N, C-alpha and C positions, 0 to 999 in steps of 0.2 A: 536431481529432486525427485522425491518421492511424487505418484503420480496423483496420488490423494490431494497433496498439500497443491500440486500445478493448478488442479481444479480448485481447490479451496480458494486459491490467490486469484484466479478468472472471477469467481464467481463475486468475490470481497471488491475484486477492483470495479467490477459493473455497479455494485451499490454504491461505492464512492462516487463514479462519474458520474450517478443518477442526482448526487446531493450537492455537486460543486455546479457554479453558474458557468455561464460559457465564458465571462469574463476570468475567470481564475484557471478554467481548462486553456485557452489560449495562452495565459501566462504561462502555466505548466510547460506545456509544448514547445514554447518560445527557450524554455531553459536549456542549458547542456547538461550533460551527464555529471561534468564536476560541480556544476552549480545546486544538483539536486540536494544537498545539504543546507541551503539556506531556507528548505520547508521543514525542517527537522522541529522548529520550535511553534509553525504552526500548524500547517496541515499535519504534520507528523504526531504534535500533540492530540490533536482532534482524535488521530487514528488510532491512539495508544490510550485514550478516554474513551473512547464511543464505540471502538470496532472491535480491540482487543482486550476484549474483557474476559476474566477467567472462566467463563462459562461458553465463550463462544466459540463454535466450530475452528475456526480459523489459528485463533489461539493455540486450542488442544493440538492441533496437529501440526503446525510450529514446534511446540514442545515435542511431540513423538518424533519429529524429524532432527532433535537437538538444537533447536534455535530457540533459547530462551530466555534470551532480554528482547523485552518489547522494544526499544531500540531500533535494533536489529529487525523484529519484523516490519516495522514501519518504515525502514529505507528501504527494505525489499517492495513492499508494496507502493511506495512512493515510486520506485525506479520502475515498476510494471505499470504502474497507471500511466506515468507518461509515455511507456511505449504503447499502449495500447493506445492511448490517444493519437499518437503518430503514426498508427496503425502497423506495428511492426509485431 
């Protein structure tokens, strides 16, 4: 993974953590890796509509790194969000 992409993912995840309430953060922390797809239509839609806008830095850097589908981008962000919440 490109270092710029990694740095932008970290920044973006911090922004997402800030807007999530503690109950939702705890729910995400309790989720297994296999269950993360359950967040595709809730949190994932919110990320795709509010974070992954065509003019956002994280979107542009994903595209520059060959990741062009917003579904894939949101899945990466959700996985990294969970890891962050778990302190990994």
